[in-house]
C-alpha positions in Angstrom: -23.0 -56.7 2.9 -21.7 -53.6 1.4 -19.2 -52.3 -1.3 -17.2 -51.5 2.3 -16.7 -54.5 4.2 -16.9 -56.9 1.4 -13.6 -56.0 -0.3 -11.9 -59.3 -0.1 -14.8 -60.8 -1.4 -15.5 -61.6 -5.3 -17.1 -58.1 -6.8 -18.7 -58.0 -10.3 -15.0 -57.1 -11.6 -13.7 -60.5 -10.6 -16.8 -62.3 -12.0 -18.2 -60.2 -15.0 -22.0 -60.3 -16.8 -22.5 -63.5 -17.4 -21.2 -64.1 -13.6 -23.5 -62.1 -12.0 -26.3 -62.8 -14.1 -25.5 -66.9 -12.3 -25.6 -65.5 -9.3 -28.7 -63.1 -10.0 -31.2 -65.2 -11.8 -31.0 -68.4 -9.6 -32.8 -65.7 -6.8 -35.3 -64.8 -9.2 -38.2 -66.8 -9.8 -39.4 -66.9 -13.6 -41.4 -69.7 -13.5 -44.9 -68.2 -14.7 -43.4 -66.7 -17.5 -43.7 -68.2 -21.0 -40.4 -66.8 -21.6 -37.9 -65.7 -18.7 -34.5 -64.4 -18.5 -31.6 -65.7 -21.0 -32.9 -64.9 -24.6 -32.8 -61.3 -26.2 -36.2 -60.7 -25.1 -38.6 -62.1 -22.1 -42.3 -63.1 -23.1 -45.5 -62.6 -21.5 -48.8 -64.5 -22.1 -51.7 -61.8 -22.4 -55.3 -62.3 -21.9 -58.1 -59.4 -23.5 -56.9 -57.1 -20.4 -56.1 -53.7 -21.4 -52.0 -53.7 -20.8 -50.5 -51.1 -18.7 -46.4 -50.2 -18.6 -44.8 -48.2 -15.7 -40.9 -47.3 -15.0 -38.7 -45.9 -12.3 -35.1 -45.1 -11.6 -33.6 -45.4 -8.0 -30.2 -43.8 -8.2 -27.6 -43.9 -5.3 -27.4 -40.7 -3.6 -30.6 -39.8 -5.7 -32.9 -41.8 -4.0 -31.0 -43.6 -1.6 -27.6 -43.8 -0.1 -25.2 -46.8 0.8 -25.2 -44.9 4.5 -27.2 -42.5 5.3 -25.9 -39.6 7.6 -27.3 -41.2 11.1 -24.9 -44.2 10.3 -27.8 -46.2 9.1 -26.6 -49.1 6.3 -29.5 -49.0 3.5 -29.0 -52.9 2.6 -29.2 -54.2 -0.8 -32.6 -56.5 0.3 -34.3 -53.0 0.5 -33.3 -51.3 -2.5 -34.2 -54.5 -4.8 -37.9 -54.4 -2.4 -38.2 -50.8 -3.5 -37.3 -51.2 -7.0 -40.2 -53.5 -7.0 -42.5 -51.8 -4.9 -42.3 -48.1 -6.4 -43.4 -49.9 -9.9 -46.0 -52.4 -9.2 -47.3 -49.2 -7.3 -48.0 -47.4 -10.3 -50.1 -50.1 -11.8 -52.4 -50.6 -8.8 -53.4 -47.0 -9.5 -54.1 -47.8 -12.9 -56.2 -50.2 -11.0 -54.3 -53.2 -12.7 -52.4 -56.3 -11.5 -48.6 -56.3 -12.1 -47.7 -59.8 -14.5 -44.3 -58.8 -15.6 -40.8 -56.8 -15.1 -37.5 -56.5 -16.6 -34.9 -54.5 -14.6 -31.3 -52.9 -15.4 -28.8 -52.4 -13.0 -25.3 -51.0 -13.0 -23.2 -50.9 -10.6 -19.2 -49.9 -9.9 -17.3 -53.1 -10.7 -15.9 -53.1 -7.0 -19.5 -53.9 -5.5 -19.5 -57.2 -3.8 -21.6 -60.3 -5.5 -22.9 -60.7 -2.1 -24.8 -57.6 -3.0 -26.0 -58.1 -5.9 -27.3 -61.5 -4.8 -29.2 -59.5 -0.9 -30.4 -57.6 -3.9 -32.2 -60.5 -5.8 -33.1 -61.8 -3.1 -35.3 -58.3 -1.8 -37.0 -58.4 -5.4 -38.0 -62.3 -4.9 -38.8 -61.6 -1.5 -41.2 -58.5 -2.8 -43.3 -59.6 -5.2 -44.4 -62.5 -2.5 -44.7 -59.7 0.1 -46.6 -57.6 -1.6 -49.1 -60.1 -3.0 -47.8 -59.5 -6.8 -47.6 -63.3 -6.9 -48.8 -63.2 -10.8 -45.6 -61.1 -11.7 -42.4 -62.5 -12.9 -39.4 -60.7 -13.6 -38.4 -62.0 -17.6 -35.2 -59.8 -18.2 -33.5 -56.8 -18.1 -29.5 -55.5 -18.6 -27.0 -54.9 -16.8 -24.3 -52.4 -17.0 -20.9 -50.9 -15.3 -21.6 -47.5 -13.7 -19.9 -44.7 -10.9 -23.3 -45.3 -9.2 -25.2 -48.2 -8.5 -28.6 -47.0 -10.7 -31.8 -49.5 -10.5 -34.6 -49.1 -13.6 -37.5 -51.5 -13.1 -40.0 -51.8 -16.1 -43.5 -53.1 -14.9 -46.6 -54.2 -17.0 -49.9 -55.1 -15.7 -53.2 -55.6 -16.7 -56.6 -54.6 -16.0 -59.3 -56.8 -15.6 -61.6 -53.9 -14.7 -60.6 -51.4 -17.4 -57.5 -49.1 -16.3 -58.7 -46.0 -14.2 -57.2 -42.2 -14.8 -56.8 -39.8 -13.3 -58.8 -37.6 -15.2 -61.9 -38.7 -14.5 -63.5 -36.8 -11.4 -65.8 -35.0 -11.4 -68.4 -32.3 -8.6 -69.8 -34.6 -6.0 -67.5 -37.6 -6.4 -65.8 -38.7 -2.7 -62.0 -39.0 -2.0 -60.5 -41.4 -0.2 -56.7 -43.2 0.2 -55.5 -46.7 1.3 -51.9 -47.3 2.5 -50.0 -45.4 4.1 -49.1 -42.1 4.3 -46.6 -39.9 5.7 -44.5 -42.8 6.8 -41.9 -43.2 4.7 -41.2 -39.4 4.4 -41.3 -39.4 8.2 -38.4 -42.1 7.8 -36.6 -40.7 5.2 -36.3 -37.5 7.7 -34.9 -39.8 10.6 -32.4 -41.1 8.6 -30.9 -38.2 7.0 -31.5 -36.6 10.4 -28.9 -35.4 12.7 -29.7 -39.0 15.3 -28.1 -41.7 15.3 -29.8 -45.3 14.1 -28.2 -47.0 17.6 -30.8 -44.9 19.6 -33.6 -45.3 17.6 -36.4 -47.0 19.3 -38.2 -50.2 17.8 -41.6 -47.6 16.6 -38.6 -45.5 14.9 -36.9 -48.1 13.4 -40.4 -48.9 12.2 -41.1 -45.9 10.5 -37.8 -45.9 8.9 -39.0 -49.7 7.2 -41.8 -47.8 5.9 -39.2 -45.7 3.9 -36.6 -48.5 3.4 -39.5 -51.2 2.5 -42.7 -49.3 1.2 -46.0 -51.4 1.3 -48.4 -50.1 -1.3 -51.7 -51.7 -0.6 -51.6 -53.3 -4.0 -55.8 -55.1 -3.6 -57.4 -52.0 -3.3 -56.3 -50.7 -7.0 -58.3 -53.8 -8.6 -61.0 -53.3 -5.9 -61.2 -49.5 -5.9 -61.3 -50.4 -10.2 -64.6 -52.6 -9.6 -66.3 -50.5 -7.5 -66.1 -48.2 -10.0 -63.6 -45.2 -8.7 -63.7 -42.0 -11.5 -59.9 -41.5 -10.8 -57.2 -43.0 -9.4 -53.3 -42.4 -8.6 -50.7 -43.7 -6.5 -49.2 -41.1 -3.8 -45.3 -41.0 -4.0 -44.5 -36.9 -4.4 -46.4 -36.4 -1.5 -50.3 -36.1 -0.9 -50.4 -32.4 -1.1 -48.7 -32.5 -4.4 -50.1 -35.6 -6.1 -53.8 -34.5 -5.3 -52.6 -31.2 -6.7 -51.9 -33.3 -10.2 -55.1 -35.1 -9.9 -57.0 -32.0 -9.6 -55.4 -30.1 -12.7 -56.0 -33.9 -14.9 -59.7 -33.6 -14.0 -60.2 -29.9 -13.9 -62.0 -30.1 -10.6 -61.1 -28.9 -7.2 -60.4 -31.1 -4.5 -61.3 -30.6 -1.0 -60.0 -32.3 2.1 -60.5 -33.0 5.2 -58.2 -32.1 8.1 -59.6 -34.2 10.7 -59.9 -37.2 8.3 -55.2 -37.3 8.4 -55.1 -36.9 12.2 -54.7 -40.7 12.7 -52.0 -41.1 10.0 -50.0 -38.3 11.7 -50.7 -40.2 15.3 -48.6 -43.0 14.2 -45.4 -41.2 13.5 -45.4 -39.4 17.1 -42.1 -41.3 17.9 -40.5 -39.8 15.1 -41.4 -36.6 15.8 -41.0 -36.8 18.9 -37.0 -38.2 17.9 -36.5 -34.5 15.2 -38.8 -32.0 17.1 -41.0 -32.7 14.2 -44.4 -31.5 13.2 -46.5 -34.9 12.1 -48.7 -33.7 9.6 -46.4 -31.9 7.4 -45.3 -35.3 7.3 -48.9 -36.7 5.8 -49.2 -33.8 3.2 -46.0 -33.7 2.2 -44.2 -37.0 2.2 -43.6 -39.4 -0.2 -43.1 -42.8 -1.3 -45.3 -44.9 0.8 -46.8 -45.4 -2.4 -50.8 -45.1 -1.1 -53.7 -45.1 -3.1 -55.3 -41.8 -3.9 -58.5 -42.5 -5.6 -62.2 -40.3 -6.0 -65.5 -42.1 -6.0 -68.4 -41.3 -7.2 -71.6 -40.7 -4.7 -73.1 -43.5 -3.3 -70.8 -46.0 -5.1 -69.8 -48.8 -2.6 -66.0 -47.7 -1.5 -63.9 -50.7 -0.3 -63.7 -50.7 3.9 -59.8 -50.1 3.4 -60.1 -46.4 2.1 -60.4 -44.0 4.2 -62.2 -40.7 3.6 -61.1 -37.5 2.8 -63.3 -35.3 1.4 -65.1 -34.1 -1.9 -64.8 -33.1 -5.0 -66.3 -29.7 -5.9 -66.1 -27.8 -9.1 -63.4 -25.7 -10.2 -64.3 -22.3 -10.3 -61.3 -20.5 -10.9 -58.3 -20.5 -13.6 -56.5 -23.4 -12.1 -58.0 -26.0 -10.6 -57.0 -25.9 -6.2 -56.5 -28.6 -3.3 -58.1 -27.0 -0.4 -57.8 -28.1 3.7 -60.4 -27.2 5.7 -61.5 -24.9 3.2 -58.0 -22.9 2.8 -56.3 -23.3 -0.4 -53.0 -24.7 -0.4 -49.7 -24.4 -2.8 -49.8 -27.8 -5.2 -46.2 -27.9 -5.4 -45.7 -28.7 -1.4 -44.3 -32.4 -1.8 -41.0 -34.2 -4.0 -39.4 -33.1 -6.9 -36.3 -35.6 -8.4 -34.9 -32.2 -9.2 -34.8 -29.6 -7.2 -35.1 -31.6 -4.3 -32.3 -34.0 -5.0 -30.0 -35.4 -2.0 -26.5 -33.2 -1.0 -23.9 -34.9 0.3 
């Protein structure tokens, strides 16, 4: 249910802050928290593990559109799902398990209460569907704004110690878990020149990868336990994020294009529809929140990881990413300021 379709139904402006909360909170499971929403602050019980924190924001017309150029309606459920997915992915990339979240939601006063409920259902579905069963929503904030904006902060615990971007050393192996390229392909379809009614089932699954990404949450702690020397999630594209890891570690990353071809093959339906090269989505597309990890030589890499290449010493003034021996531009990928959505 969108703002446009719900003009005759109650809106957030009709109910006010307490009415919005009364609609949302029963849909958010916070039973695992010692103190959930309702007081001035929430509370979590923390064990002896290291605690990590991440925050991300989704803004209408920057990170999503209520209606895309294809005519596709971006559902509130999916926005709630993604607000959790992109944040638990950051905890996963540190080798941690997400345990708590606070959510700040700003809305136009014309937004329907049904939209807010669907958003809340999406949050709860993501927590369960992604396997983040220890995560509890413990609080947040509500505000009025000209556009929808969601800021989510997630807290997690690293039972095997946190894994940084800066630990890769020459001789290590590079591997990836989860999807890569699918969300980028989905974004291209959403914003392309085809109408959503013409999409076949395979294309719709690719679009779903953009709207409801599925970070591989078990893989972060498994990689940490296996001794991963460096790790990060792929939010802005494989090349751009690999370049960040290379720079943080002061090494070169050498990728083999053959190891990526099976990812590209999955994107053929979208590539055929748009007349595009699917490998570009694999290399530059973000928001799948797959996991890029580096393992010491001889480490037992968890089976869900695909080995992409190896690490070598930095030989010049800057760390490099190479594909089949060719240097690639590390700026390729998504940038929040240069790549903002344009109306």
